[in-house]
N, C-alpha and C positions, 0 to 999 in steps of 0.2 A: 241895136246894130252891132253889139259886141260879139255875138256868135258868128256873124258874117265876116267880121274883121279877123276874128281868131281863125276861122277856116281858111281865109286867104293867107294869113300869116303862116299857118301850118303847111299849106301847099307850097308857098314860096320857100320856106326853109327846106322842105324835102327836095325841091327841084334844084336849089343851090347846093345842097349837100351832096347830091348825086350827080352833079354836073361833071361830065368827063370830056366830051369832044371840045368844048370851048376852052376848058383849062388845059387840055393837051396841046392845042394850037397856041394859046397865049402865054402860058407859063413856061419859062425856060430854066428857072432856078429850082434847085432841089429844096431850098429852105422854105419856099412859100407854096409848095404843091398841095393839092387837095387830097382828101382821103382816097378817092378812086384812083388818082394818079399814083399814089404811094402803093396801093394794092397792085396796080398794073406793073410797077417796077419790081415787085416781089416775084411775079409770074413772068419769067423771061422766056424767050423763044426756044432756047436749047433745053432747059431743064425747069421742071416745076417743083417748087417746094410747097407741097400741099399743107403740111402742118402749120408753118407760119402764115400762109395765105388764109387758111380757114380761121385760125385764131385771130388774125387781124380783122377779118370780115365780121367776126362775132363782136369784137370790141368796137368796130365802126358802127355797128347797128345799135349799140347801147344808147347813145344820145337821141337817136330817132325814136326809140321805144319810150324813153323817159319823156320826151316832148309830147308824144302822142298820149301817154297816160295822164300827163298833167292837163292837157287841153282836150281830152276825149269828149267831155260833156258839151263843150262849145262847138266842137266839130260836128257832133250829132245834131245839135240844135241848128247850126248854120246850114247843114244839109237838108234838114227836114222843114225849115221855115219856108222855103220856097214851094213846098207842096201843100201848105195849109192855106185854105181859102178863108177869107174874112168877110 
């Protein structure tokens, strides 16, 4: 059951890492904001600073890529185990 649990954990991590709407509504402090909220604050309505925004976006994707590379085999096993008939 380890591949199924790992797959669920990866999906849960990705959904919580990319959560924007719930964090926007609930978090009012700048000290505890999530990564998408911090990226949104870089992109203001009047002026767009594309350099810092794109650099921050690349840095924000590094943990997701590392988690995926570590658990890739469990993710593939968890997704394909449902297709195997015994």
